C-alpha positions, 0 to 999 in steps of 0.5 A: 246258593244263587241267592248267596252269590247275589247277596255277596255281590251286593255286599261288595258293591255296597262296601265299595260305594260306601267306602269310596263315598266316605273317603271322598268326604274325608278328603274334602273335609281335610282340604277345607279344615278351616271351612264352614260347618256345612263341609262336614260329612252329613252321612258316615258309614261306621261299620259293615258286619257280615254274619255267616252262622249255622243253627243246629236244631232239635230234629235230625236233618233240620239244621239251617245256615244263615247269612246276616248283613248288618250296616251301622251308620251315623246321620247328622241332622242339626244339633243331633247325631242319629245312629242307625243299624239295619239288619237282614238275613238270607236263610236257607231254611224256612223254620224260624231260628233265634230271633229271625225274623222278628215276630211270628213266622209261619210254624209247623207243617210240611214246608219245603226249604226256601232260600231268601231274605227275612224281614228288615229290622232297623233301629234309630237312636238320637244323641246331641252333638259333642255331648260327653258321656264319660264311661256311660252312654245312653241314647233313646230312639225307636225300632221298626221292622218291615215285611220284606221276607221273600217267603211267608215262612221267613217273615211276620207279614206285619209292619211293626214299630216300637221304642228302643234304647242303646246303652254303652259302657266303656272302662279300660279294656272293657266295652259292654252294653245292650240294645233293647227294643220292643215291637208291636205290629201296626199294619200288615196281613190280617191273616197273620198273628200280631207281633208283640216282641221284646229283643235285647242284644247284649254285647261284651268286648274285652281286650286281652292282647293287641288286636285280640278281644274276647267277645259275647255278641249273640243275636239277642235275647228274644221274648214273644209275649203273645206265645205260651211261656214255654215257647216264648223265650230264646236265651243264648249263652256262649261267646268267642273271640275276634282279631283286628286287622288294620287296613289303613289309618281309618279302616279295620277288618275284624274277624271273629268266631263264636259258639252259643247254646240256647239254654232257654228255647222253644220246643222246636227251637235252635239248640246251638249257633255257630257264628262267624264275623266279618266286620269293616270298621271305618 
């Protein structure tokens, strides 16, 4: 619980600093609207997501709880916008649960419960400024995983990198798409297995009423290519809803609840996931 309290304090600090920085930049741009291009924000935090979720495993007493923190931002470099999503989790159980961490954590054995963060996962996608994409938008980039885990049982022990794409489709009430990435390990502990993994993070948002959406936002479909076929895939089905609370002209608080069943999973994998969402959108 001490780790959760520290992460919560860190989240509040990051939110406060990011929000104040963004507000100051916006105010400055407003006063220099006719000014030069250089006065526009170089960096903008688009959203912060907090994912508390609970995983229900096959074995009795093996259930796990996780706090996920996701930060989405946009960086302007020359003629391009660079979208970044950074994600890490605080786990209260060392055995791997869907996609966390990415790669090959230590499995099996009598492992005591561990509180701590897992490997940091980041994605970067590039688009040209002002490019109109209509209903469809595809941006290419790369993903990386850093071995930041607090305990060997929570991480892969490897530095990994690979290609990625971000596809979005928007039409009326429907907003959908997917982020896909393939990771290969390039450095790290020689005593740990190499990482060779595909992750697809689909998302579907359908607006059914003012400020209320039906959503499908699982952690992701994971495929571990270097594991036996019966142990290699996580496929979650389910979904839920989210409600939007306006906090001002440019800020919204989204809260959501989802429930998933991994219809395809490893023998010792998670059966069910209950996911809560708290998201600040700027």
